[in-house]
C-alpha positions in Angstrom: -16.4 -10.3 26.1 -13.9 -8.3 23.8 -11.8 -5.5 25.1 -9.0 -3.4 23.8 -5.6 -3.0 25.5 -3.8 0.2 24.4 0.1 0.5 24.7 2.2 3.0 23.7 4.8 2.3 20.9 8.0 3.9 19.8 8.8 3.6 16.1 12.1 4.7 14.8 12.5 7.2 11.9 12.4 4.5 9.2 9.5 2.7 10.7 7.5 6.1 11.2 8.1 6.5 7.4 6.8 3.0 6.8 3.7 3.5 9.0 3.0 7.0 7.3 3.0 5.1 4.0 0.6 2.5 5.4 -1.6 5.3 6.7 -1.6 6.8 3.2 -2.3 3.8 1.2 -5.3 2.6 3.7 -6.7 6.2 3.4 -6.4 5.9 -0.7 -8.4 2.5 -0.7 -10.9 4.1 1.6 -11.5 6.8 -0.8 -11.6 4.5 -3.8 -14.4 2.3 -2.3 -16.5 5.3 -1.2 -16.0 7.0 -4.7 -16.9 3.8 -6.5 -20.0 3.6 -4.3 -20.9 6.8 -5.0 -20.4 6.6 -8.9 -22.7 3.5 -9.0 -25.3 5.4 -7.1 -25.4 8.5 -9.3 -25.4 6.0 -12.5 -28.2 3.9 -11.0 -26.1 0.8 -11.0 -26.2 -1.7 -8.4 -23.3 -1.7 -5.7 -20.3 -4.0 -6.6 -19.8 -6.9 -4.2 -16.9 -6.9 -1.6 -15.0 -9.3 -3.8 -15.3 -7.3 -6.8 -14.2 -4.3 -5.0 -11.4 -6.0 -3.5 -10.3 -7.2 -6.9 -10.6 -4.0 -8.7 -9.4 -1.6 -6.1 -6.5 -3.6 -4.7 -5.4 -6.5 -6.4 -5.8 -5.0 -10.0 -5.0 -1.6 -9.1 -1.5 -2.8 -7.9 -0.6 -3.8 -11.4 -1.1 -0.3 -12.6 1.4 2.7 -12.9 -0.9 4.8 -10.8 -1.4 2.6 -7.9 1.7 0.4 -7.9 2.7 1.9 -4.6 0.1 0.0 -2.9 2.2 -3.2 -3.1 4.6 -1.3 -0.6 2.2 -2.1 2.4 0.6 -5.2 3.6 -2.4 -6.3 1.9 -4.5 -6.9 5.1 -4.1 -3.0 5.8 -5.8 -2.5 2.5 -8.3 -5.1 2.9 -9.3 -3.9 6.4 -9.7 -0.2 5.2 -12.1 -1.4 2.3 -14.1 -3.2 5.1 -14.0 -0.1 7.2 -15.7 1.9 4.3 -18.4 -1.0 3.6 -19.3 -0.8 7.2 -19.6 3.0 7.0 -22.0 2.6 4.2 -24.0 -0.3 6.0 -24.4 2.2 9.0 -25.5 4.8 6.9 -28.2 2.8 5.2 -29.3 1.1 8.4 -29.8 4.6 9.9 -31.8 5.7 6.9 -34.0 2.7 7.6 -34.2 3.3 11.5 -32.7 0.1 12.4 -29.1 1.5 13.6 -28.9 1.8 17.2 -27.9 5.2 18.5 -27.9 8.6 16.7 -28.4 9.1 13.1 -25.3 8.4 10.9 -24.3 10.4 7.6 -22.8 8.8 4.6 -19.0 8.2 4.8 -16.8 11.1 4.3 -13.5 11.5 2.7 -10.3 11.4 5.1 -7.7 13.9 5.0 -4.0 13.2 5.4 -4.1 16.1 7.7 -6.4 14.5 10.0 -5.3 14.5 13.7 -5.7 10.8 13.9 -4.5 8.0 11.6 -4.9 4.3 12.2 -4.5 0.9 10.3 -5.3 -2.6 11.4 -3.7 -5.9 11.3 -5.5 -9.1 11.8 -4.4 -12.6 12.3 -4.0 -13.0 8.5 -1.3 -10.4 8.3 1.0 -12.7 10.6 2.0 -10.0 13.0 3.6 -11.3 16.3 5.2 -10.3 19.5 8.9 -10.7 19.5 10.9 -12.3 22.6 12.5 -9.2 23.3 8.9 -7.5 23.6 8.6 -5.8 20.5 5.8 -5.9 18.1 6.6 -7.2 14.6 4.7 -5.8 11.9 4.8 -6.7 8.3 6.7 -4.6 6.0 7.3 -2.2 8.9 9.5 -4.2 11.1 9.8 -4.8 15.1 8.4 -1.7 16.8 9.4 -0.8 20.4 6.3 -1.3 22.7 6.1 0.1 26.4 4.3 -2.8 28.0 2.5 -1.6 31.1 0.7 -4.6 32.0 0.2 -8.5 30.6 -2.3 -9.4 28.1 -4.7 -11.6 29.6 -5.2 -13.7 26.3 -3.6 -14.1 22.8 -4.9 -10.9 20.9 -7.0 -11.4 17.7 -5.9 -8.2 16.2 -3.9 -5.2 16.4 -4.5 -1.5 15.5 -1.7 0.9 15.1 -2.7 4.7 16.0 -1.4 7.9 15.6 -2.7 10.7 17.5 -2.7 14.5 17.1 0.0 14.7 19.4 2.1 12.5 17.3 2.2 9.5 19.7 1.8 5.9 18.5 -0.1 3.2 20.0 -0.7 -0.5 19.7 -4.4 -1.4 20.6 -4.8 -5.0 21.0 -8.3 -6.6 20.9 -8.4 -9.8 23.3 -11.4 -12.3 24.3 -11.5 -12.2 28.0 -12.9 -15.2 30.0 -15.7 -14.2 32.0 -15.4 -17.0 34.5 -11.5 -16.2 35.1 -12.4 -12.5 35.4 -15.1 -13.1 38.2 -12.7 -15.4 40.2 -10.3 -12.4 40.3 -13.1 -10.4 41.7 -14.8 -11.9 44.7 -18.4 -11.3 45.6 -19.1 -8.1 47.8 -21.7 -7.5 50.4 -22.3 -3.8 49.4 -24.3 -1.9 47.2 -24.1 2.0 46.4 -26.0 4.8 44.7 -23.9 7.5 43.0 -25.0 11.1 42.2 -22.6 12.5 39.8 -22.0 16.5 39.9 -19.8 19.2 39.5 -18.9 20.6 42.8 -18.1 17.0 43.7 -17.7 14.5 40.6 -19.4 11.8 42.6 -21.2 11.5 46.1 -22.0 8.0 47.0 -25.0 7.1 49.3 -22.8 6.0 52.0 -21.8 9.6 52.4 -18.4 9.3 50.5 -17.7 12.5 48.4 -15.1 12.3 45.7 -13.8 15.7 44.8 -13.6 16.7 41.1 -10.2 17.1 39.8 -11.2 19.5 37.1 -8.2 18.8 35.0 -9.2 21.1 32.3 -9.7 24.0 34.6 -6.5 23.4 36.1 -4.4 23.4 32.7 -6.5 26.0 31.3 -4.0 28.9 31.6 -1.5 27.1 30.1 -3.6 25.8 27.2 -4.7 29.3 26.6 -1.3 30.5 26.4 -0.3 27.8 23.8 -3.3 28.6 21.8 -2.2 32.2 21.7 0.9 31.3 20.6 -0.3 29.0 17.6 -2.7 32.0 16.4 0.3 34.3 15.9 2.1 31.9 14.0 2.2 32.0 10.1 0.2 29.4 8.2 2.2 26.8 6.5 5.4 27.6 8.5 7.6 25.1 10.8 6.9 27.3 13.7 3.2 26.9 13.4 3.7 23.0 13.0 5.6 23.1 16.5 3.0 25.3 18.1 0.2 22.9 17.0 2.1 20.1 18.3 2.4 22.0 21.7 -1.5 22.7 21.8 -2.3 18.9 21.0 0.1 17.7 23.5 -1.5 19.9 26.3 -4.9 18.5 25.2 -3.8 15.0 25.2 -2.1 15.4 28.7 -5.4 16.6 30.2 -7.4 13.7 28.3 -5.0 11.1 29.7 -5.4 12.2 33.3 -9.0 12.3 33.2 -9.2 8.9 31.6 -6.7 7.4 34.1 -8.9 9.0 37.0 -12.1 7.3 35.6 -10.5 4.1 35.4 -9.0 4.0 38.9 -12.6 5.3 40.4 -14.7 2.9 38.4 -12.4 0.0 39.2 -12.5 0.9 42.8 -16.3 0.9 42.8 -16.6 -2.2 40.9 -14.4 -3.9 43.4 -16.1 -2.8 46.6 -19.8 -3.2 45.6 -22.0 -5.9 44.0 -24.7 -3.5 42.7 -24.2 0.1 41.6 -26.8 2.6 40.8 -26.3 5.7 38.6 -28.5 8.4 37.0 -29.0 8.6 33.3 -27.8 12.3 32.7 -28.4 14.2 29.7 -25.0 15.3 29.0 -25.8 16.6 25.5 -28.4 18.8 26.9 -26.1 20.2 29.8 -23.4 20.8 27.2 -25.5 23.5 25.6 -25.8 25.5 29.1 -23.5 27.9 30.5 -21.9 24.9 32.4 -20.8 23.1 29.2 -17.0 23.5 29.8 -17.4 22.0 33.5 -19.7 19.2 32.1 -17.2 18.1 29.5 -14.4 18.6 32.0 -16.1 16.0 34.1 -16.6 13.1 31.3 -19.7 11.7 33.1 -20.5 9.5 29.9 -17.0 8.1 29.8 -16.9 7.3 33.5 -20.7 5.5 33.1 -19.3 3.5 30.0 -16.4 2.2 32.2 -18.8 1.2 34.9 -21.0 -0.6 32.3 -18.4 -2.8 30.9 -16.5 -3.5 33.9 -19.7 -4.7 35.6 -20.3 -6.8 32.6 -16.8 -8.4 33.0 -16.7 -9.1 36.8 -20.2 -10.2 37.3 -21.4 -6.9 39.0 -24.9 -5.4 38.4 -25.1 -1.8 37.0 -28.6 -0.2 37.2 -29.1 3.1 35.2 -32.3 5.0 36.4 -34.2 7.5 34.1 -33.1 11.1 34.2 -36.4 12.4 35.2 -36.3 10.6 38.6 -36.9 13.3 41.2 -33.9 12.4 43.4 -33.0 15.9 44.4 -36.7 16.9 45.2 -37.6 13.8 47.4 -36.8 13.1 51.0 -34.8 9.9 51.3 -36.2 9.5 54.9 -39.9 9.7 54.6 -40.3 9.8 51.0 -42.3 13.2 50.4 -41.3 15.2 47.3 -40.5 18.4 48.6 -40.3 20.4 45.0 -37.5 21.6 42.7 -34.8 23.6 44.3 -32.1 25.9 42.6 -28.7 24.8 42.2 -27.4 27.1 44.8 -29.4 25.4 47.6 -27.0 22.6 48.8 -28.9 21.8 52.1 -32.5 21.7 52.7 -34.8 20.5 55.5 -37.8 18.4 54.6 -41.1 20.2 55.6 -42.9 16.8 56.3 -40.4 15.2 58.7 -37.9 17.9 59.3 -34.9 16.1 58.4 -32.0 18.2 57.1 -30.6 16.7 54.0 -27.4 17.3 52.1 -28.6 17.6 48.7 -25.9 15.4 46.8 -26.0 12.8 49.5 -30.0 12.8 49.4 -29.9 12.3 45.8 -27.4 9.4 46.1 -29.6 7.6 48.4 -32.6 8.1 46.2 -30.8 6.8 43.2 -30.0 3.6 45.2 -33.5 3.3 46.3 -35.1 3.9 42.8 -32.7 1.4 41.4 -34.0 -1.3 44.0 -30.8 -1.8 45.5 -31.3 -0.7 49.1 -32.2 -4.3 50.2 -30.2 -6.6 48.3 -29.1 -10.2 49.2 -25.3 -10.6 50.2 -23.4 -11.9 47.0 -26.7 -12.4 45.1 -27.4 -10.6 41.9 -29.6 -7.3 42.6 -31.3 -7.0 39.4 -31.4 -9.7 36.5 -30.0 -9.3 33.1 -26.7 -8.6 31.8 -25.6 -4.9 30.6 -23.7 -5.2 27.4 -20.3 -3.6 27.7 -19.0 -0.9 24.9 -15.8 -1.6 23.4 -13.3 1.1 24.7 -9.7 1.9 24.7 -8.9 0.6 27.9 -6.7 2.1 30.7 -5.9 0.6 34.2 -7.7 -2.7 34.6 -5.9 -4.2 37.3 -7.7 -4.8 40.7 -6.6 -2.5 43.6 -3.7 -4.1 45.6 -4.6 -2.5 48.8 -8.0 -0.8 50.2 -7.9 2.8 48.9 -9.0 5.6 51.3 -12.4 7.3 50.5 
């Protein structure tokens, strides 16, 4: 399977200008492809082939006075930008036909040089390399300093250089991992667990463990509001406004990084300790339209479940996602009697059939585990057939815990 490993890079002033030039050239080629396709559609002509677009918009454009500066950056960057535009068109047409997986996709839009995120991609054809001193040597940019936080498992196939809203640069490497080697690193476990995700506690496990919600956004909200007020008072187009905008972006990036690291650590711990994991399919988009929207986004359930999915695929674990309409909070986990819906403020309730007093979240976690069929699984054996495809994500902490973590 393919994964992405992201590392912070620190270009100097000259390299920063070269990266800005590469970002701009890639954006221009993307716009040219979108414009060429749109003009062909309006005129009723067939779309040009990929080879025709590459020859006209890149090779021949470099020889003109208007686009001669395209030759100042690596040709691979321009070719990858053209492919991105073509992929966007294919996804749009597949969405119109109903063959595209996921939500509907609109036509590709023009990018702005003021966009918060800028990126360029180098494939193996670009002849980029990692130097002996640990730098990342990029064509027509130079050797960029990299802060290596871990070792790459295999040789990367491509690297994407990203600039985010907080003016931080990252190198994102695509690597092909070896499933057999990964499963050797993660020995089989004899436990299964059900997870009930919530807001009071981020997660309650079927064994009774309660994991508090860090509430990263709520804790930083006061400081972020102050930075946003300062930004709103600055005059548009001024240097002070640029500095204030950067301060807001860095505050948001700090919260997002802390949340992502928490998700990675918790998901890795659950994967390493359990052979089978059951979780409920929550309607995050629906909950985000309620008065709990800020808390729901602060929890980041979708990101956490996505990490569980690809880590379960990588390390030979089984993840079962049960339906969101399963009455896990209404059913007694002891006798199985459905006791009816209960308001959110009811955190404990007694079963009218058997009299058992339940903690609402713990009872739901047990029901999630039972609904997934993990209650009686064999030690070390697969608890549910079928592999779950992993989603490609920017990875964080993938190392295994070196010592047992406290619940």
